[in-house]
N, C-alpha and C positions, 0 to 999 in steps of 0.2 A: 633629479629635482632638488631644489634647495629645501633646507630644513623648514624655513618659515613657510614656504608654500605647502609643504606636507602637513605642517601644523594647522595652517588655515583650512586645508582640505579635511583634516581629521575633525576639527571643531565643527565644521559645516556638516559633516556626516553625523556626528554625535547629536547635533541640534535637530537633525531631521527625525530622530527617534528619541525624543526627550524622555519619555516614560521608561523605555528600556534602559537608557543610559543611567537614569536616576536609580532604578532598581539594582543595576549592576554596581553602582557606586555604594549602595547601602551597606553591602558587606564590608567594604573598605572603611566606610565611615564608622561603623560599629566596632570594627577591629581596632582602628587607631584610637578611637575614643576610649575603648576599654583598656588599651595599653597605657595611655596617658593617665587615666583616672585610677586604675588599680595600682600602678607603680607609685603614684602619689599617695594612695592609701597606705601602702607599705611604708613609705618614707614618713608619712604623718604619724603612723603608729609607732615607728621607731623614735621619732622626735618626742612624742608624748611620753614614752617609757624613759627615754634618756633625761628629759626635763624633770620627770618625777624622781629619778634616782639622784640627780644633781641637787634637787631640793631637799633630799634627806639630810644633807650636811656638806660641809666643806672639808676636803681631804680626809674623808671619813674612814676609820677602821672600826670594825665591829667584832668584839670578842663574845662568842656565844658559849654557853655551857655545853660540854660534850655529852656523850651517852654513857650509861653504866652497863656493866655486864654482871649478871647474877645467875648462878647455876648454868653457865655456858649460854645464857640467853641475853642478847644485846637489846637494851631498851631504846626508845626513840631518842633522837637528838634533843638535847636540852634537859635530859633527865638527871644529869650529874648535878650535884649540889655543892660544888667546890668554889665557885666564884663568889667573892665577898666584897663588901664595901672597902675593906682594907686592901684588897687587890687593886681596886680602882685608885686608892690613895697612893699605892706604890707605883702604879703606872703614871699617875699625874706628876710624880717627882722625876721622871725620866727626861733626858734632854730631847728637845724637838717636839714635845707634846704641848699643844695649846690649851686643851681642855678635855676633861674626862667626866662622863656622866654614867653612873651605874643605874640600871633599869630593872624593874620587875613589874609584871603585869598580870591581870586577871580580868574576868568579865563581871560586870555589875549592873544592877538595875538602878537607873538614875530617875528621880522623881522631882519635878518642879511644878508645884501647884497641882493642876489637873492633868498635866502632860507627863509622859514618861518615855524612856527609851533604854534599851540594853546595849551597852557599848564597852569598849576597852577601858579599863581603869589602870592607868600607868603611874607607878611610883618612881620618882627620880629626884634629882637635885637641881639647884639653880643653873648648873653648867649645861643642862640639857638644852636650854634655849640657844646657847652658842653652838654647841656641837651639832644640833639638828637644824640650825639656821631658821628658827622661828621668829616671827615678829608679833608683837602684841597689838591687837586692834583696840581693845579697851581694857583699862585697869593695869595690873602689874603681873609679873611672873612670880614664881616661888622665890623665897629668900632663904638665906642661911639659917635664920632664926626659926622659920617654919619647919625646916628639916630637923634642926637640933632639938626642938621642943615637941615635935610630932603634932603640929597644929592641924586642925581639920579645916583646911582651905583647899580650894579647887580652881584650876584653870581649865576652861572648856575649849574644845576644838570648835571651829566655826560651824561645822555640820551638826555637831551635838547641840550647840546653842540653838540652831534653827529648829532642830527636832523638838526641843523643849519649849520653843516659842519665846526664847530669851533674847533681849537686845542689850544695848548699852546701859539701860536702867537696871539690869540685873546685878551689876557690880555692888557687892555688899549684902546681897540678899542670900537667903539660905536655900539649899537644895538637900535632898536626902539621897545618899548612896548606900544601897543595900540596907536601908533603914537607919543609917547613921547620918546626923545632920552635918553639913559642910557649908562653909561660906564661900560664895563665888568671889574671887579676887581678880579674875581676868578672863578675857576671851581672845583667842588667837586669831591672827590674820589668816585667811584661807590660803592654802597652797594649791587649791584647784584639783586635788586628788580625789579619786573615787574608788569604789570596790570594797571588798570585805576587810581590807587592811588599810583603809584610808587614813592618811595622816591628819585629816580634818575631823575625823570622827573618833574622839577619845576624850577622856577626862584625866587631867594630870594633877596628881596630889603628891605631897612629900613622901619620899621612900620610907621613912620611918613610920609614917602614919599608915601606909599600905601594909607594912610588916606587922604593925600592932593590931590592926582591925580586920584585915582581909587575907593576908598571906603569911601565916605564921612562919617564923624562922628568919634568920639573918642573911641568908644567901640571896644572890641576884642571878637573874638568867642571862642578862646581857650587860656588857660594858661598852659604851660608845666612846670613841676617841677621835678628837679632831687634831690632826697633825699640823704643826706650824707651817710647813711648806710641802707642796706637792712633790718636790724633789726628794724629800726625806721620808716618804711613805715606806719604802722598802726597808730603810734603816730602822725606822720606828717599829715596823712589824717584827723585825728580828729582835730588837730590844724587849718588846712586850712579850714575845715568846719565851725568851731566856728568863725574864723576870718571873713570869707565871710558873714556868717549870721549876725554878728554884723554890718558889713559895709553896708549890704543891708537892715538892719532893719527887719530881719526875726525873728519873735518871736512866741512862743506858737506852735499851730498846723499848722501854715502857711507853705505851701510847699516851699522848696528851689527853687530858680530860677537858679540853676546850678547843674551839676552832676560831680562826681569825679570817675574816673576809675584808677585802679592801674595795673601795668604790671603783677603782680602775678595773678590777676583774668584772664587777657587775656591769659597768658601762661597756666593756669589751664584749661580754656575752650578749647584752642587749643589742649592740650594734651588729654582731654576727647573725643573730636571729632575725633582725630587721632586714639585713641584706638578703638572707635566704628567702624571707617572706616576699620581698620585692621581686626577686628572680622568679619565684613560684607564681606569683600573681601575673607577672609579665608573660610567663610561659603559657598560662591558662588563657590570657587575653589574646595571645598570638594565634591561638587556634581560630579565633574569629577572622583574623587576617587571612589565614590559609583558606578558610571557607570563602572569603571574599575573592581571593585569587582564583579559586576554582570557578566561581561565578563569572569572572572576567574571561577565563579561557572558554567556558561554555558559550557565552554570548559572542565571543570573537569567532569561534568555529561556525556558529550559526550565521554570523555576518559574512564569513568567507563563502559559505554555501549560497547565500542569498545574492551575493555580488559576483558570482562566477563569470557571468557574461561581461560585467563591467571590467573585471580583471583581464579577460580575454581581449576586449577592445583596447585597453590601455597597452597591453603587451604588443598587440598587432600594430599600433601606431608608434612603437619604439620604446615603451617603458621597460626598464630592466627589472630582473628579478629582485635586485637589491632595493629598487625604488618601491616595489610592492611590499616587500618585507618591512622596510622602514616605515611605510605608511601605516600598516596594521600595528606595528610595534608602538608607533607614536600614539595611535588611538588608545592602546592599552595603557600606556604611560600617562596619557592625559586623564583617563578615568581614574587611575591610581592617585595622581597628583591632586586633582580637584577633590576626590573623596578623602585623601589624607589631610588636606588643609581644613576641610569641613570637620573631619573627625577630631583634629587637634583643638579646634574651637569648642566643639561639644565636650571633649575631654577636660579642657581647662575649666569650662563652666561647671561640669560635674565635680571636678576637684574642689572648686570653691564652695559648692553646696555641701559636699561631704565634710570638708574641713570645718565649716561653721557648725554643722550638726554634731560632729564628733568632738569639737572643742579644741582641736590642735591648729586651727587657722589654715590659711591658704598655703599649700605646699607646691611650689612651682620649680621644676628642674628643667632648664633649657636642654640639657643633654638628652633627657627622656623624650622631649618633643622632637628633637633632631633625629634621634634613633628611630622613633616611630615613623617619621616621614620617610627616612631612608628605607626602612623595612617595607613600607607600603609601595615605594617605587620599585624595590627589588621584587616584590610580589608581582607588580605589573610586568616587569621584564620577564621573570621566570614563567609566568602563566600566559604571557602574550607571545613568546617566541614561537611556540609550536603552531598556533593558528597562523602567525605571520609567515612561517616557513611553508605551511600548507598552501597559503595563497601565492607565495613567490614561485612555488614549484609547479603551479598549474600549467599545463600545455595550452598555449593560446588557441590552437585549432579545436581542441576538445572543449575548452571554455566557451568558444564562440558557438558551438553546437549544443551547449547545455540549455535545457528548458526548465 
């Protein structure tokens, strides 16, 4: 029999038991939709993390204070107090460095009128805006004079401003930080980040002011560096390491009292984690497809038993075993194909809804859709072959006597 005739016969047979066919397809629909949606969730999460890391700065190197060892006990990372503003100045003089911003931070209670919030209080310099790629929504950023003279001025993150009920009219007004009055000079443009370390939830003040009022001492915890070119990141990393080792008197096998992270490492790590997450989610979703395949096999076996006399009659009038096998295999493939196409549509719709809710937008990967469809067809073949072989191997005489 021709393929088209077998396809027409299969569709006719499936239409005659619509409810059974729909219930059989349901497993495939759920499986394919799950694969498409969950893989897109993994890709969306990776995209969100990558965008956030990229928003932290351009060609970014971050020098963090190391840990100290006292009485054979190592303290937490960042406990060393060896990074200074002078270190930042020495790094800024190196070739290939675009901008350098020393940073120190603490937590503080911010009060504006009747509103208050506790958030990160960051002390830094004007270069921080360039290094961390911030834009001003209203007002201005820190100036050299505000750092030199330790002025009590503050730039608010967008989330912090919202928490305090402040808008554009807040520029020039006073707030209190841990009881100390500060003048608001600017509000940052939102970066869209969230969580406990949100780049939008902080108050930025001059580093000298932070050291004078809230964090006694002249050391800094972090030095952020913007490298002039992405091609020069490794060279700059080596120069910074050598400079700091010389300044801190680190020689021989003595361990560095600082660590350096580059943006490329963070992005690579985020990408690897995202890929593993996508594979894991796809694997979990594929279980639904296997369950759907078992459903197809079960229904096809029942169908073979119900149609035993029909198979015997067809064989008696000349149908070959290969014709019978192909007919039942096409029925299984038809269920898988239609179920897969419906599942793709459901999965794409789910992806769009999840993307809007999560905030990373619509993530559509045609490769995922194609693989999901191919997988659903493979399930149809794998779980449809055995029932089809059972039908093809029926003895026509026995089939004709079956009641």
